[in-house]
C-alpha angles and dihedrals in degrees: 000000000000117000112201130193118226140181122205113230090202102054104008094241114156116207146155123235138181107230122198121202113305097353115143112223123224132192111267091209103052105004096242109167103219114047116174118249112237125218103249126210088234090058091055094044093057095039098250111174115224119215116233117261116268088224092072128094092297093231098104125115113258094230103042109008094240116145087221111061092192087075090068095073 
């Protein structure tokens, strides 16, 4: 079961949450619907690769985040 770390942009609450499948997390303090996933130290220690944020320029490659998809080959 994956445990993710989040921070609520609305109230600043930091929390951990077990997320199953397509569940959408919400802040347990204020109920905000879109908390931001934090980069956890566990993720770095096991080599987890984070996907780039969808709020960026939108020009990144889906598999690696590079702005130049020819670098994925």
